N, C-alpha and C positions, 0 to 999 in steps of 0.2 A: 509532425507525423499525423497522417490521417487515419481514422478508423471508421468502418461502417457504423451505422446506428445499431445494428445487431451486435457487432463486436463490443461497442461501448456498453450496451445494456448487459451483455454477458460478463464483461469485466467487472462492472459495478455489482452485479448479482453475486459474483464470486467473492468480491471484497465484503459484501453484506454477510455472506455465510462465514467468512473468516472471522468476521467481527465477533461472532457468537463464541469463538474460542478464546477470546481475550481473557487474560488474568489481570484484573484491575481492582483488587479489593480495597486499595487505599484512595484512588481518585474516583473510582467508578466510571472512568471515562474510557469506554471501549473503543478500540480502533481496529479495523480490519483493512487489509491491503491485498491486491491482486496484481501481479507483475506479468505482463505479456512480453515474452522474449521474441526475438526475430525468428527463432526456430519454430514458433507457434506454441511452445509450452507456456503454461501459466503456473506461477508459483504464488502460493497464499502465505499471508503473514498476519499475526495478531500481536498486539502489544502485550508485553509481560512485565509486570511491575515487581519490585522487591522492596522489602521494608528498609533496606540499605540504599536509599536513593542516592545517586542516580544509576545504580547498577542494572536497572531494568532495560528493556529494548522496545523501541518503537516498531509498530507493524510493518512500516515500509522497509526498514533495514532488515527485519526478519525475512521478508519476501526476497530482497536482494541477496542476502547472505545464503539463503537456501538455493537460489538460482546459480550463484557463483560456485557454490560448493558442488553443484551438479555439472559444472563446466560451461555454463552460459556466461556470455560476456556482452551480448548485444541486446538492448531492450527497445521495445517499441512504445509501450505505454504502461502506466501504473494507475490503478483506481485506489482511492483511499476513502474509506467511509467512517464518519464519526456521527455523533448526535447532532452536531451543529456546523457541519462543513469546515471543521478545523483544518488548517493547511499543514503540510509537512514541515517539520522543524528544520533548523539549519543544518543539523547533523545528517538528517535524512537527505536533504537536498545536496549536501556535499557528497555523500556516498553515491547518489544517482549521477551526479556530475562526473564522478570518476570514470563512468562508463559512457559518457557522451552527454551533450547538452540537448539532444534531440528527442528525448523521452517525453512523450505527452503525459501530463499529470492531470487526472480527473479526480475531482473531489465531490463527494456526494454526502447527503445527510442520511439519517437512519431510515428514511422512506425510500431511498434509492434515487432521489431527485438530485441530478447533477447541478452544482452550484456554479455560478459565474460571479467573478469579482473583478 
C-alpha cells in the first residue's frame, strides 16, 4: 500500500499526538497509533496499562477496535510511535491481519522519524 509523503507525515504526527494520551504508569512506555482506513477516516489509539497485567491494551489494537466499532473494515496504513521504534506485538499483528495483509505499518520514534528495519 503506498502513501504520499504528506500522508505518511500526517499519519505519524497523529500517532505522536495520540502517544501523549497513553496511560503507562508501570512501564512508562508510551505508545501512540494512527490507523488510516480506506474511507479516509483516521482513528487514534494509545496504550492503556493496568496493574492486573496483561489486561491492558496496546495502542494499535485500541485504534483498530475504535475503527471496527464505527463500521470500518478496510485499512490502508497504521503509524505506530514509541520512544525507540518498538514494533507491534504479535497480538496486534494478528488483529491487523484479520482485516487483510496489505495494511502498511509505519513505525517511528518519539521525534517522528520513521524507522527502517
